[in-house]
Phi, psi and omega in degrees: 000139179233155173247124177256126178241128185229140172246123186230161176291134188304321184296344184263358180301319176294325176298310187292316173302315182309305183297323181296313179297321182291334177266016169069035170249113177244351191252125178199157169256126178245126175234150172269136180221182176231139178197178175209149177211227182302338178300323185051020175074197193207175170241155175234147171245124176236112187049046168089353178258125184277138179236136177259125177248102182248357174254117185256148184283128180232171166239136177253120169260133178240124184226118177269131183220152171286163188300329179295336179263008180296300185286322172302332182288307186293323179296322188285322186287321172294327181292321171279335186254351182283136171232353185078010179252162163308132181095012178298328181119194191215150169234129184245128172249121194235138178295144181241096185291339185205142177222145180219126172274125189288318181300314189255340187093347183308146176233165182059219183307318179302327188280326175299314183093000000 
């Protein structure tokens, strides 16, 4: 079992969701987050005052999958999120030692579904 964590641009979320659904991945957690990377932010002028914006809006996806869905999930995220420009995001794959479904008490691969 793996936990796939991806940080993507907010406007690419519909494309990523569509690609994930096509890959038969339907369970995910989505959060709005702030972060900075190579983009290093930008400056804005508001009422004559320059503001440096270095934390940019991103969307974080967390998807727990069984082994056979790891690569299809990664491929779907890339297919949906890639623009070829800086700031497309990152994907992290983390070992998931245990998963428990609260409702039934199922553990491991059966709990992920």
